[in-house]
N, CA, C and O atoms as a Tripos MOL2 file, in Angstrom:
@<TRIPOS>MOLECULE
protein
  268   267    67     0     0
PROTEIN
NO_CHARGES

@<TRIPOS>ATOM
      1 N         118.4010   15.7480    7.1730 N.3       1 MET1
      2 CA        118.0810   16.2320    8.5810 C.3       1 MET1
      3 C         116.9790   15.3980    9.2450 C.2       1 MET1
      4 O         117.0000   15.0610   10.4290 O.2       1 MET1
      5 N         115.9510   15.0790    8.3060 N.am      2 ASP2
      6 CA        114.7000   14.5620    8.6990 C.3       2 ASP2
      7 C         114.9400   13.2820    9.2310 C.2       2 ASP2
      8 O         114.2150   12.8330   10.1190 O.2       2 ASP2
      9 N         116.0410   12.5540    8.6960 N.am      3 GLY3
     10 CA        116.5890   10.8730    9.0050 C.3       3 GLY3
     11 C         116.9320   11.2350   10.3910 C.2       3 GLY3
     12 O         116.5240   10.4110   11.2100 O.2       3 GLY3
     13 N         117.6670   12.3910   10.9530 N.am      4 VAL4
     14 CA        118.1650   12.3390   12.5260 C.3       4 VAL4
     15 C         117.5100   12.3100   12.9260 C.2       4 VAL4
     16 O         117.3260   11.3400   13.6620 O.2       4 VAL4
     17 N         116.4740   13.4000   12.8230 N.am      5 LYS5
     18 CA        115.2450   13.8100   13.4550 C.3       5 LYS5
     19 C         114.5540   12.3260   14.1430 C.2       5 LYS5
     20 O         114.4180   12.1060   15.3470 O.2       5 LYS5
     21 N         114.2230   11.5270   13.1550 N.am      6 GLN6
     22 CA        113.4710   10.5000   13.2570 C.3       6 GLN6
     23 C         113.9800    9.1520   14.0500 C.2       6 GLN6
     24 O         113.1900    8.2990   14.4550 O.2       6 GLN6
     25 N         115.3090    9.0800   14.2070 N.am      7 ILE7
     26 CA        116.3740    8.4400   14.6430 C.3       7 ILE7
     27 C         116.4230    9.0450   16.2530 C.2       7 ILE7
     28 O         116.7450    8.2490   17.1360 O.2       7 ILE7
     29 N         116.2250    9.9140   16.4780 N.am      8 ILE8
     30 CA        116.4560   10.5320   18.1000 C.3       8 ILE8
     31 C         114.5910   10.3050   18.2360 C.2       8 ILE8
     32 O         114.3450    9.7670   19.3150 O.2       8 ILE8
     33 N         113.7740   10.4850   17.7150 N.am      9 GLU9
     34 CA        112.3320   10.7030   18.1270 C.3       9 GLU9
     35 C         112.0290    8.6850   18.6180 C.2       9 GLU9
     36 O         111.2790    8.2810   19.5070 O.2       9 GLU9
     37 N         112.8530    7.8710   17.7320 N.am     10 MET10
     38 CA        112.7500    6.4820   17.8280 C.3      10 MET10
     39 C         113.5850    6.4720   19.0780 C.2      10 MET10
     40 O         113.1290    5.6510   19.8740 O.2      10 MET10
     41 N         114.1770    6.8200   19.3270 N.am     11 GLY11
     42 CA        115.0910    6.6330   20.5020 C.3      11 GLY11
     43 C         116.3550    5.7330   20.4110 C.2      11 GLY11
     44 O         116.8400    5.0310   21.2980 O.2      11 GLY11
     45 N         116.7760    5.9160   19.1300 N.am     12 LYS12
     46 CA        117.8230    4.8510   18.4370 C.3      12 LYS12
     47 C         118.9700    5.3650   18.7500 C.2      12 LYS12
     48 O         119.9260    4.8070   18.2100 O.2      12 LYS12
     49 N         119.3020    6.5850   19.7110 N.am     13 VAL13
     50 CA        120.6590    6.9550   19.9730 C.3      13 VAL13
     51 C         120.6310    6.9510   21.3090 C.2      13 VAL13
     52 O         119.7300    6.5890   22.0670 O.2      13 VAL13
     53 N         122.0660    7.5360   21.6140 N.am     14 SER14
     54 CA        122.8130    7.4980   23.3440 C.3      14 SER14
     55 C         123.7350    8.5540   23.2650 C.2      14 SER14
     56 O         124.5210    8.9320   22.3960 O.2      14 SER14
     57 N         123.4010    8.9780   24.5310 N.am     15 LEU15
     58 CA        123.8610   10.4360   24.8850 C.3      15 LEU15
     59 C         124.9100    9.8210   26.2110 C.2      15 LEU15
     60 O         124.7070    9.1230   27.2050 O.2      15 LEU15
     61 N         126.1750   10.5400   25.5780 N.am     16 GLY16
     62 CA        127.4030   10.2850   26.5680 C.3      16 GLY16
     63 C         128.0300   11.5200   27.2530 C.2      16 GLY16
     64 O         128.4130   12.5010   26.6150 O.2      16 GLY16
     65 N         128.0840   11.4410   28.1750 N.am     17 ILE17
     66 CA        128.3700   12.6080   29.0780 C.3      17 ILE17
     67 C         129.8820   12.4780   29.8270 C.2      17 ILE17
     68 O         130.1800   11.3970   30.3330 O.2      17 ILE17
     69 N         130.6960   13.4600   29.8730 N.am     18 GLU18
     70 CA        131.9400   13.2990   30.5990 C.3      18 GLU18
     71 C         132.1210   14.3670   31.6160 C.2      18 GLU18
     72 O         132.1230   15.5060   31.1490 O.2      18 GLU18
     73 N         132.2640   14.2620   32.8240 N.am     19 PHE19
     74 CA        132.4630   15.2360   33.5500 C.3      19 PHE19
     75 C         134.0370   15.3510   33.7210 C.2      19 PHE19
     76 O         134.5160   14.5500   34.5240 O.2      19 PHE19
     77 N         134.8600   16.1650   33.1350 N.am     20 GLY20
     78 CA        136.1850   16.2120   33.0490 C.3      20 GLY20
     79 C         136.6790   17.4170   34.1680 C.2      20 GLY20
     80 O         135.9420   18.3180   34.5690 O.2      20 GLY20
     81 N         137.8590   17.2460   34.5030 N.am     21 SER21
     82 CA        138.4010   18.3770   35.1020 C.3      21 SER21
     83 C         138.3770   19.9500   35.0460 C.2      21 SER21
     84 O         138.4530   20.8000   35.9320 O.2      21 SER21
     85 N         138.2310   20.0320   33.5540 N.am     22 THR22
     86 CA        138.1710   21.2650   33.1860 C.3      22 THR22
     87 C         137.0380   21.8420   32.0040 C.2      22 THR22
     88 O         136.8670   22.9610   31.5200 O.2      22 THR22
     89 N         136.4350   20.6690   31.8130 N.am     23 ARG23
     90 CA        135.3190   20.8670   30.9540 C.3      23 ARG23
     91 C         134.0350   19.5820   31.0980 C.2      23 ARG23
     92 O         134.4240   18.4540   31.4000 O.2      23 ARG23
     93 N         133.0740   19.7330   30.9520 N.am     24 ILE24
     94 CA        131.6990   19.1310   30.7940 C.3      24 ILE24
     95 C         131.4710   18.7310   29.3570 C.2      24 ILE24
     96 O         130.9130   19.6180   28.7120 O.2      24 ILE24
     97 N         131.7690   17.5710   28.6450 N.am     25 LYS25
     98 CA        131.3280   17.1640   27.2940 C.3      25 LYS25
     99 C         130.1410   16.3070   27.3800 C.2      25 LYS25
    100 O         129.8380   15.5380   28.2920 O.2      25 LYS25
    101 N         129.3640   16.6210   26.0240 N.am     26 ALA26
    102 CA        128.0580   15.3580   26.0230 C.3      26 ALA26
    103 C         128.2560   15.0900   24.2400 C.2      26 ALA26
    104 O         128.8120   15.8020   23.4030 O.2      26 ALA26
    105 N         127.6990   14.0440   24.1270 N.am     27 VAL27
    106 CA        127.7880   13.7030   22.7650 C.3      27 VAL27
    107 C         126.5620   12.5610   22.6100 C.2      27 VAL27
    108 O         126.3300   11.5850   23.3230 O.2      27 VAL27
    109 N         125.8430   13.0640   21.3740 N.am     28 LEU28
    110 CA        124.7300   12.3790   20.6100 C.3      28 LEU28
    111 C         125.2770   11.1500   20.0110 C.2      28 LEU28
    112 O         126.3230   11.4720   19.4480 O.2      28 LEU28
    113 N         125.0560    9.9070   19.8740 N.am     29 ILE29
    114 CA        125.4170    8.9130   18.5880 C.3      29 ILE29
    115 C         124.2780    8.1190   18.3330 C.2      29 ILE29
    116 O         123.3410    7.9400   19.1120 O.2      29 ILE29
    117 N         124.4430    7.5360   16.9190 N.am     30 ASP30
    118 CA        123.3210    6.7360   16.7340 C.3      30 ASP30
    119 C         124.0760    5.5940   17.1600 C.2      30 ASP30
    120 O         125.1030    5.4780   17.8300 O.2      30 ASP30
    121 N         122.8680    4.3210   16.2830 N.am     31 GLN31
    122 CA        123.4590    2.9550   16.6170 C.3      31 GLN31
    123 C         124.5530    2.4660   15.9020 C.2      31 GLN31
    124 O         124.9240    1.2940   15.9640 O.2      31 GLN31
    125 N         125.1540    3.4560   15.1270 N.am     32 LYS32
    126 CA        126.5540    2.9190   14.2390 C.3      32 LYS32
    127 C         127.7580    4.0850   14.8520 C.2      32 LYS32
    128 O         128.8090    4.4090   14.2990 O.2      32 LYS32
    129 N         127.3790    4.4190   15.7590 N.am     33 ALA33
    130 CA        128.2320    5.6050   16.5770 C.3      33 ALA33
    131 C         128.9140    6.4720   15.5480 C.2      33 ALA33
    132 O         130.1140    6.7000   15.3990 O.2      33 ALA33
    133 N         127.8650    6.9030   14.8730 N.am     34 THR34
    134 CA        128.0440    8.3900   14.1070 C.3      34 THR34
    135 C         127.8620    9.2400   15.1680 C.2      34 THR34
    136 O         126.9910    8.9130   15.9740 O.2      34 THR34
    137 N         128.7210   10.6610   15.4430 N.am     35 PRO35
    138 CA        128.4390   11.3690   16.3750 C.3      35 PRO35
    139 C         126.9180   12.3940   15.4360 C.2      35 PRO35
    140 O         126.9650   12.6720   14.2380 O.2      35 PRO35
    141 N         125.8900   12.7200   16.2480 N.am     36 LEU36
    142 CA        124.7130   13.5320   15.5740 C.3      36 LEU36
    143 C         124.9540   14.7910   16.0690 C.2      36 LEU36
    144 O         124.9180   15.8050   15.3720 O.2      36 LEU36
    145 N         125.2550   14.7610   17.5150 N.am     37 ALA37
    146 CA        125.3410   16.1970   18.1130 C.3      37 ALA37
    147 C         126.1110   16.1660   19.4430 C.2      37 ALA37
    148 O         126.1330   15.2020   20.2090 O.2      37 ALA37
    149 N         126.8170   17.4880   19.6450 N.am     38 SER38
    150 CA        127.7900   17.7050   20.6390 C.3      38 SER38
    151 C         127.6940   18.9470   21.3800 C.2      38 SER38
    152 O         127.3970   20.0360   20.8890 O.2      38 SER38
    153 N         128.0080   18.6740   22.7890 N.am     39 GLY39
    154 CA        128.3710   20.3610   23.3410 C.3      39 GLY39
    155 C         129.4440   20.2420   24.6620 C.2      39 GLY39
    156 O         129.9360   19.1950   25.0840 O.2      39 GLY39
    157 N         129.6080   21.2690   25.0570 N.am     40 SER40
    158 CA        130.8350   21.1650   26.2450 C.3      40 SER40
    159 C         130.5360   22.7630   27.2240 C.2      40 SER40
    160 O         129.7260   23.6370   26.9130 O.2      40 SER40
    161 N         131.2510   22.7640   28.1570 N.am     41 TYR41
    162 CA        130.7030   23.4580   29.2700 C.3      41 TYR41
    163 C         132.4670   23.8730   29.8740 C.2      41 TYR41
    164 O         132.9650   22.9230   30.4780 O.2      41 TYR41
    165 N         133.0460   24.6620   29.8060 N.am     42 GLU42
    166 CA        134.1810   24.9860   30.4710 C.3      42 GLU42
    167 C         133.8210   25.1810   32.2150 C.2      42 GLU42
    168 O         132.7880   25.6970   32.6430 O.2      42 GLU42
    169 N         134.5390   24.8300   32.7530 N.am     43 TRP43
    170 CA        134.2730   24.9950   34.2670 C.3      43 TRP43
    171 C         135.9710   24.8160   34.8470 C.2      43 TRP43
    172 O         136.9530   24.2860   34.3270 O.2      43 TRP43
    173 N         135.7860   25.4710   36.0570 N.am     44 GLU44
    174 CA        136.8390   25.3500   37.0660 C.3      44 GLU44
    175 C         136.6440   24.8120   38.4700 C.2      44 GLU44
    176 O         135.6100   25.1410   39.0510 O.2      44 GLU44
    177 N         137.7290   23.8320   39.2340 N.am     45 ASN45
    178 CA        137.0890   23.2330   40.2360 C.3      45 ASN45
    179 C         137.3410   24.4980   41.3360 C.2      45 ASN45
    180 O         137.7200   25.5740   40.8730 O.2      45 ASN45
    181 N         137.2010   24.4080   42.3030 N.am     46 GLN46
    182 CA        137.3030   25.3840   43.6970 C.3      46 GLN46
    183 C         137.5660   24.4790   44.7280 C.2      46 GLN46
    184 O         137.0890   23.3520   44.8650 O.2      46 GLN46
    185 N         138.7770   25.3660   45.8100 N.am     47 LEU47
    186 CA        139.0750   24.6800   47.0790 C.3      47 LEU47
    187 C         138.2730   25.3200   48.2310 C.2      47 LEU47
    188 O         138.2810   26.4470   48.7260 O.2      47 LEU47
    189 N         137.5420   24.1350   48.4890 N.am     48 VAL48
    190 CA        136.8860   24.0650   49.5870 C.3      48 VAL48
    191 C         137.1710   23.5570   50.9540 C.2      48 VAL48
    192 O         137.3200   22.3360   50.9910 O.2      48 VAL48
    193 N         137.2690   24.0920   51.9220 N.am     49 ASP49
    194 CA        137.4410   23.5390   53.0460 C.3      49 ASP49
    195 C         138.6770   22.1910   52.9150 C.2      49 ASP49
    196 O         138.6300   21.1420   53.5570 O.2      49 ASP49
    197 N         139.7530   22.5860   51.8950 N.am     50 GLY50
    198 CA        140.6380   21.7860   51.6990 C.3      50 GLY50
    199 C         140.6620   21.0430   50.6940 C.2      50 GLY50
    200 O         141.7680   20.7370   50.2470 O.2      50 GLY50
    201 N         139.4030   20.5210   50.0220 N.am     51 LEU51
    202 CA        139.5830   20.0960   49.0620 C.3      51 LEU51
    203 C         138.7540   20.3150   47.9350 C.2      51 LEU51
    204 O         137.6140   20.7550   48.0860 O.2      51 LEU51
    205 N         139.1700   20.0770   46.9360 N.am     52 TRP52
    206 CA        138.8230   20.6110   45.1890 C.3      52 TRP52
    207 C         137.7790   19.9780   44.5950 C.2      52 TRP52
    208 O         137.9260   18.7900   44.3090 O.2      52 TRP52
    209 N         136.7120   20.5480   44.3400 N.am     53 THR53
    210 CA        135.3950   20.2570   44.3890 C.3      53 THR53
    211 C         134.2800   21.0750   43.2160 C.2      53 THR53
    212 O         134.9870   21.6730   42.4060 O.2      53 THR53
    213 N         133.3660   21.1930   43.0220 N.am     54 TYR54
    214 CA        132.3410   21.6180   41.9400 C.3      54 TYR54
    215 C         131.2300   21.7410   42.5990 C.2      54 TYR54
    216 O         130.6720   20.7410   43.0500 O.2      54 TYR54
    217 N         130.6490   23.1720   42.7890 N.am     55 SER55
    218 CA        129.2750   23.5520   43.2500 C.3      55 SER55
    219 C         128.2040   22.5550   42.7670 C.2      55 SER55
    220 O         128.5730   21.9540   41.7580 O.2      55 SER55
    221 N         127.2510   22.2900   43.1100 N.am     56 LEU56
    222 CA        125.9560   21.5770   42.4490 C.3      56 LEU56
    223 C         125.3230   22.7770   41.7420 C.2      56 LEU56
    224 O         124.9620   22.4370   40.6150 O.2      56 LEU56
    225 N         125.1420   23.6690   41.9250 N.am     57 GLU57
    226 CA        124.9010   24.7150   40.9770 C.3      57 GLU57
    227 C         125.6850   24.6630   39.6570 C.2      57 GLU57
    228 O         125.0360   24.4490   38.6340 O.2      57 GLU57
    229 N         127.0140   24.8380   39.5730 N.am     58 GLU58
    230 CA        127.8540   24.7170   38.6070 C.3      58 GLU58
    231 C         127.7840   23.1510   37.8630 C.2      58 GLU58
    232 O         128.1590   23.1410   36.6900 O.2      58 GLU58
    233 N         127.4240   22.0870   38.3340 N.am     59 ILE59
    234 CA        127.2270   20.8310   37.9430 C.3      59 ILE59
    235 C         126.0640   21.3790   36.9270 C.2      59 ILE59
    236 O         126.1860   21.6300   35.7280 O.2      59 ILE59
    237 N         124.9250   21.4870   37.7370 N.am     60 HIS60
    238 CA        123.6920   21.5630   37.0260 C.3      60 HIS60
    239 C         123.8850   22.5420   35.6410 C.2      60 HIS60
    240 O         123.7930   22.1570   34.4750 O.2      60 HIS60
    241 N         124.1340   23.7060   36.0430 N.am     61 LYS61
    242 CA        124.5080   24.4770   34.7250 C.3      61 LYS61
    243 C         125.3680   23.7300   33.5360 C.2      61 LYS61
    244 O         125.0450   23.5720   32.3590 O.2      61 LYS61
    245 N         126.5240   23.3340   34.1930 N.am     62 GLY62
    246 CA        127.0560   22.9620   33.2730 C.3      62 GLY62
    247 C         126.6970   21.5550   32.3930 C.2      62 GLY62
    248 O         127.0360   21.2390   31.2530 O.2      62 GLY62
    249 N         126.0800   21.0220   33.1440 N.am     63 LEU63
    250 CA        125.3180   19.6150   32.2570 C.3      63 LEU63
    251 C         124.0910   20.6080   31.1540 C.2      63 LEU63
    252 O         124.1250   20.4920   29.9290 O.2      63 LEU63
    253 N         123.4080   21.2400   31.6450 N.am     64 GLN64
    254 CA        122.4860   21.9770   30.8890 C.3      64 GLN64
    255 C         122.9880   22.5210   29.8220 C.2      64 GLN64
    256 O         122.4130   22.2570   28.7660 O.2      64 GLN64
    257 N         124.2790   23.4950   29.7760 N.am     65 GLU65
    258 CA        124.8870   24.1310   28.6690 C.3      65 GLU65
    259 C         125.1490   22.8640   27.7530 C.2      65 GLU65
    260 O         124.5490   22.8580   26.6780 O.2      65 GLU65
    261 N         126.1060   21.6150   28.0960 N.am     66 SER66
    262 CA        126.6230   20.9460   27.4520 C.3      66 SER66
    263 C         125.4030   20.1720   26.4770 C.2      66 SER66
    264 O         125.4570   19.9360   25.2700 O.2      66 SER66
    265 N         124.5680   19.9450   27.2130 N.am     67 TYR67
    266 CA        123.1900   18.9640   26.5990 C.3      67 TYR67
    267 C         122.3630   19.9880   25.4460 C.2      67 TYR67
    268 O         121.3650   19.5740   24.8560 O.2      67 TYR67
@<TRIPOS>BOND
     1     1     2 1
     2     2     3 1
     3     3     4 2
     4     3     5 am
     5     5     6 1
     6     6     7 1
     7     7     8 2
     8     7     9 am
     9     9    10 1
    10    10    11 1
    11    11    12 2
    12    11    13 am
    13    13    14 1
    14    14    15 1
    15    15    16 2
    16    15    17 am
    17    17    18 1
    18    18    19 1
    19    19    20 2
    20    19    21 am
    21    21    22 1
    22    22    23 1
    23    23    24 2
    24    23    25 am
    25    25    26 1
    26    26    27 1
    27    27    28 2
    28    27    29 am
    29    29    30 1
    30    30    31 1
    31    31    32 2
    32    31    33 am
    33    33    34 1
    34    34    35 1
    35    35    36 2
    36    35    37 am
    37    37    38 1
    38    38    39 1
    39    39    40 2
    40    39    41 am
    41    41    42 1
    42    42    43 1
    43    43    44 2
    44    43    45 am
    45    45    46 1
    46    46    47 1
    47    47    48 2
    48    47    49 am
    49    49    50 1
    50    50    51 1
    51    51    52 2
    52    51    53 am
    53    53    54 1
    54    54    55 1
    55    55    56 2
    56    55    57 am
    57    57    58 1
    58    58    59 1
    59    59    60 2
    60    59    61 am
    61    61    62 1
    62    62    63 1
    63    63    64 2
    64    63    65 am
    65    65    66 1
    66    66    67 1
    67    67    68 2
    68    67    69 am
    69    69    70 1
    70    70    71 1
    71    71    72 2
    72    71    73 am
    73    73    74 1
    74    74    75 1
    75    75    76 2
    76    75    77 am
    77    77    78 1
    78    78    79 1
    79    79    80 2
    80    79    81 am
    81    81    82 1
    82    82    83 1
    83    83    84 2
    84    83    85 am
    85    85    86 1
    86    86    87 1
    87    87    88 2
    88    87    89 am
    89    89    90 1
    90    90    91 1
    91    91    92 2
    92    91    93 am
    93    93    94 1
    94    94    95 1
    95    95    96 2
    96    95    97 am
    97    97    98 1
    98    98    99 1
    99    99   100 2
   100    99   101 am
   101   101   102 1
   102   102   103 1
   103   103   104 2
   104   103   105 am
   105   105   106 1
   106   106   107 1
   107   107   108 2
   108   107   109 am
   109   109   110 1
   110   110   111 1
   111   111   112 2
   112   111   113 am
   113   113   114 1
   114   114   115 1
   115   115   116 2
   116   115   117 am
   117   117   118 1
   118   118   119 1
   119   119   120 2
   120   119   121 am
   121   121   122 1
   122   122   123 1
   123   123   124 2
   124   123   125 am
   125   125   126 1
   126   126   127 1
   127   127   128 2
   128   127   129 am
   129   129   130 1
   130   130   131 1
   131   131   132 2
   132   131   133 am
   133   133   134 1
   134   134   135 1
   135   135   136 2
   136   135   137 am
   137   137   138 1
   138   138   139 1
   139   139   140 2
   140   139   141 am
   141   141   142 1
   142   142   143 1
   143   143   144 2
   144   143   145 am
   145   145   146 1
   146   146   147 1
   147   147   148 2
   148   147   149 am
   149   149   150 1
   150   150   151 1
   151   151   152 2
   152   151   153 am
   153   153   154 1
   154   154   155 1
   155   155   156 2
   156   155   157 am
   157   157   158 1
   158   158   159 1
   159   159   160 2
   160   159   161 am
   161   161   162 1
   162   162   163 1
   163   163   164 2
   164   163   165 am
   165   165   166 1
   166   166   167 1
   167   167   168 2
   168   167   169 am
   169   169   170 1
   170   170   171 1
   171   171   172 2
   172   171   173 am
   173   173   174 1
   174   174   175 1
   175   175   176 2
   176   175   177 am
   177   177   178 1
   178   178   179 1
   179   179   180 2
   180   179   181 am
   181   181   182 1
   182   182   183 1
   183   183   184 2
   184   183   185 am
   185   185   186 1
   186   186   187 1
   187   187   188 2
   188   187   189 am
   189   189   190 1
   190   190   191 1
   191   191   192 2
   192   191   193 am
   193   193   194 1
   194   194   195 1
   195   195   196 2
   196   195   197 am
   197   197   198 1
   198   198   199 1
   199   199   200 2
   200   199   201 am
   201   201   202 1
   202   202   203 1
   203   203   204 2
   204   203   205 am
   205   205   206 1
   206   206   207 1
   207   207   208 2
   208   207   209 am
   209   209   210 1
   210   210   211 1
   211   211   212 2
   212   211   213 am
   213   213   214 1
   214   214   215 1
   215   215   216 2
   216   215   217 am
   217   217   218 1
   218   218   219 1
   219   219   220 2
   220   219   221 am
   221   221   222 1
   222   222   223 1
   223   223   224 2
   224   223   225 am
   225   225   226 1
   226   226   227 1
   227   227   228 2
   228   227   229 am
   229   229   230 1
   230   230   231 1
   231   231   232 2
   232   231   233 am
   233   233   234 1
   234   234   235 1
   235   235   236 2
   236   235   237 am
   237   237   238 1
   238   238   239 1
   239   239   240 2
   240   239   241 am
   241   241   242 1
   242   242   243 1
   243   243   244 2
   244   243   245 am
   245   245   246 1
   246   246   247 1
   247   247   248 2
   248   247   249 am
   249   249   250 1
   250   250   251 1
   251   251   252 2
   252   251   253 am
   253   253   254 1
   254   254   255 1
   255   255   256 2
   256   255   257 am
   257   257   258 1
   258   258   259 1
   259   259   260 2
   260   259   261 am
   261   261   262 1
   262   262   263 1
   263   263   264 2
   264   263   265 am
   265   265   266 1
   266   266   267 1
   267   267   268 2
@<TRIPOS>SUBSTRUCTURE
     1 MET1         2 RESIDUE 1 A MET
     2 ASP2         6 RESIDUE 1 A ASP
     3 GLY3        10 RESIDUE 1 A GLY
     4 VAL4        14 RESIDUE 1 A VAL
     5 LYS5        18 RESIDUE 1 A LYS
     6 GLN6        22 RESIDUE 1 A GLN
     7 ILE7        26 RESIDUE 1 A ILE
     8 ILE8        30 RESIDUE 1 A ILE
     9 GLU9        34 RESIDUE 1 A GLU
    10 MET10       38 RESIDUE 1 A MET
    11 GLY11       42 RESIDUE 1 A GLY
    12 LYS12       46 RESIDUE 1 A LYS
    13 VAL13       50 RESIDUE 1 A VAL
    14 SER14       54 RESIDUE 1 A SER
    15 LEU15       58 RESIDUE 1 A LEU
    16 GLY16       62 RESIDUE 1 A GLY
    17 ILE17       66 RESIDUE 1 A ILE
    18 GLU18       70 RESIDUE 1 A GLU
    19 PHE19       74 RESIDUE 1 A PHE
    20 GLY20       78 RESIDUE 1 A GLY
    21 SER21       82 RESIDUE 1 A SER
    22 THR22       86 RESIDUE 1 A THR
    23 ARG23       90 RESIDUE 1 A ARG
    24 ILE24       94 RESIDUE 1 A ILE
    25 LYS25       98 RESIDUE 1 A LYS
    26 ALA26      102 RESIDUE 1 A ALA
    27 VAL27      106 RESIDUE 1 A VAL
    28 LEU28      110 RESIDUE 1 A LEU
    29 ILE29      114 RESIDUE 1 A ILE
    30 ASP30      118 RESIDUE 1 A ASP
    31 GLN31      122 RESIDUE 1 A GLN
    32 LYS32      126 RESIDUE 1 A LYS
    33 ALA33      130 RESIDUE 1 A ALA
    34 THR34      134 RESIDUE 1 A THR
    35 PRO35      138 RESIDUE 1 A PRO
    36 LEU36      142 RESIDUE 1 A LEU
    37 ALA37      146 RESIDUE 1 A ALA
    38 SER38      150 RESIDUE 1 A SER
    39 GLY39      154 RESIDUE 1 A GLY
    40 SER40      158 RESIDUE 1 A SER
    41 TYR41      162 RESIDUE 1 A TYR
    42 GLU42      166 RESIDUE 1 A GLU
    43 TRP43      170 RESIDUE 1 A TRP
    44 GLU44      174 RESIDUE 1 A GLU
    45 ASN45      178 RESIDUE 1 A ASN
    46 GLN46      182 RESIDUE 1 A GLN
    47 LEU47      186 RESIDUE 1 A LEU
    48 VAL48      190 RESIDUE 1 A VAL
    49 ASP49      194 RESIDUE 1 A ASP
    50 GLY50      198 RESIDUE 1 A GLY
    51 LEU51      202 RESIDUE 1 A LEU
    52 TRP52      206 RESIDUE 1 A TRP
    53 THR53      210 RESIDUE 1 A THR
    54 TYR54      214 RESIDUE 1 A TYR
    55 SER55      218 RESIDUE 1 A SER
    56 LEU56      222 RESIDUE 1 A LEU
    57 GLU57      226 RESIDUE 1 A GLU
    58 GLU58      230 RESIDUE 1 A GLU
    59 ILE59      234 RESIDUE 1 A ILE
    60 HIS60      238 RESIDUE 1 A HIS
    61 LYS61      242 RESIDUE 1 A LYS
    62 GLY62      246 RESIDUE 1 A GLY
    63 LEU63      250 RESIDUE 1 A LEU
    64 GLN64      254 RESIDUE 1 A GLN
    65 GLU65      258 RESIDUE 1 A GLU
    66 SER66      262 RESIDUE 1 A SER
    67 TYR67      266 RESIDUE 1 A TYR
């Protein structure tokens, strides 16, 4: 695990985030595309003024939970 910590501290990782229709997903990978960590948050859109949307608060909460 020390190797993973060192890779992260050196900044040799990439974080991918997907805002899907039912879930926010995050995955941290190294330079060889090996997954190091992942997280997710389930959510539902809401019909507001005739538009399907997500609240800004829910976006922030979901991103924090996924991360």
